[in-house]
N, C-alpha and C positions, 0 to 999 in steps of 0.2 A: 503493497501499501504506501502512495506518496500521497504528502498531502501538505499543507501548509495549517489547517489548523489540529494542533494537541488533543483536542478534547472531543472533538469527533474524526479527524484523519486517523492520526497515531491510535486513540484510545480504542477505538474500534480493530484496529490489525489487532491489539495485544489482545482487545479478547479473545476474538480470530484466530488467533496462536502463530500472527504471518508477521513478517519482517516488514519492518516498514520504515522509510525514510522521509525526515520533516523537514518539508521546504522552509527556509526558517534564514531569506536574505538580510534583516532584521539586522540580525543575530541576539535575538529577546532572550532571554533567560527559561529557561520551564524549569514556571513555578509547582509542576499538575503532579500525578499520582501514572502520565501517561510519560513511557518508556521508548523513545524511535531508535533503533538496530543502526539508525543511520544519522547523518546531521549536513544536510548540503547546505548553499548562500548563491550559489549561483544553475544557471543552464548547465554550466559546464563542469561544474562540481555534480551536476547531477547527473549528467550522463558518459563523467570515470566514474563514479561508483555504477554506475549497468555495466562499465567492461566496452563500451561503444564504443570510448576514445577514449 
């Protein structure tokens, strides 16, 4: 699951037991119980994380 919402996207992925990537371009602090597997801050970083480039 890839998303920018910790409460919806990342927590949803956590609940489903799948890996998650939090898109966080503003470098916000995670103050929630959601735990992303990976965190990226740009489209290029996302592609790198996925092994595309």
